[in-house]
C-alpha positions, 0 to 999 in steps of 0.5 A: 579882674580882681577875682581872676587875679585872686583865683590865679594867685590861689592856683599858684599858691596851691601848686607851689604847696604840692610840690614840684614833683606832683606838679610834673606827674600831673602835667605828664599825666595830662599829656599822656591822656591827650596823646592817648586819646588822639593818636591814631590807632592806624598809624602802622597801617599808613606806614606799611600799607604805602609800601606794600599791599596787604590782605584785609585780615593783615590790615586788621592785625596791623591796626590792632598791634597800632591800637595797642602800641599807642596804648603802650607808648602813651601810658607806659613808655612816655610815663617811664621817661617822665619818671626817669626825668623826675628821678635824676633831674630832682633827686634831692626833692625827690628824697626829701619828700619820700617820693619813690627814687627808683623805677621799680618803687613805682610799681614795676618791681615785684615787691610783695606781690607773692604775698597777694597772688591768692587774692588776685586768684580769688578775685578772678573767680569771683568775676567769672560768673559776672563775665559769663553773664556779660558774655551772653549779652549782646552789648558785650558781644558787640564790643568784645573782642575789639577786632573782628579778625579774632573771630576767624580762629584761635590763632588769630585770637592768640595774636590779639591776646599778645598785643592786648597784654601790651594794652593792659600793661600800659593801662595798669602801669599808668593808672596804678603805678605812675599816677598812684605811686607818684602822687600817693606819697604827697596826697595819700588816699586822695591819689586813689581817687585821682587815679580812679577818675580817668580810669572810669572815664576810659570806660565810658565808651563801653557798656553802662554796667562795665563803666559802672563796675570800673569805679569799684575795679579801679579802687580795689586795684589801687588799694591791692597795688599799694598793699603789695607794692606792685602792679603786676598782680592787677595787670595779670588779673586785668589781662586774664579778665580781658581774655576771658571776656573775649572767649566768652563773647565769641563762644556765646555768639556762635563761635569762630567763623569758618572762612 
């Protein structure tokens, strides 16, 4: 019992030392990750299909919209609400500990992004041969695009790419905005690791080569977000890579399906 008591005491002292701001960021981050993992992606289908009869492809489109909105709500909307709460409820503590005092300073603003756009363009060109390699492999063709209806034509693929943008906006803001900029003023470069670890974990269901690559990608995206003060370069790069992977996967697996 004494060891347990000492451990609890040490934990309490540590949480007090790192401060209310960091503890609040971590608490909301855990909540968001749990909701993201367990919120059903077919929630839109449950709402609409109870009122009207849908064709199978309409149902699939709704499910893809629900999937993307789950990520947008849990990884973007809720963190933004959390930051508004932190900024306005604890303004003195936020200012005293040099934490960002507006939402745009959590990576939502453009900041110095224009100075680094060329680096993101170069990164895309470097990744392109790897995407072509991946697009030829069966495990990637089975994974991408996430929803099969996208293989029925370019119009369907465009619908998914719009929803895919919402998905990536949530992912990029949560890991390289909310977590990174929320923790960096207090714990420095350790925030990069804390942001990257759960980012890598969400890739565990994907091909092993992609999961391994997400370690390097996560660290580099964090570094570029800190340098530029913005998530937007990483968002557009991530979105472009995702769309390219979809297109290459469809192309190398035989092209669009003619119905």
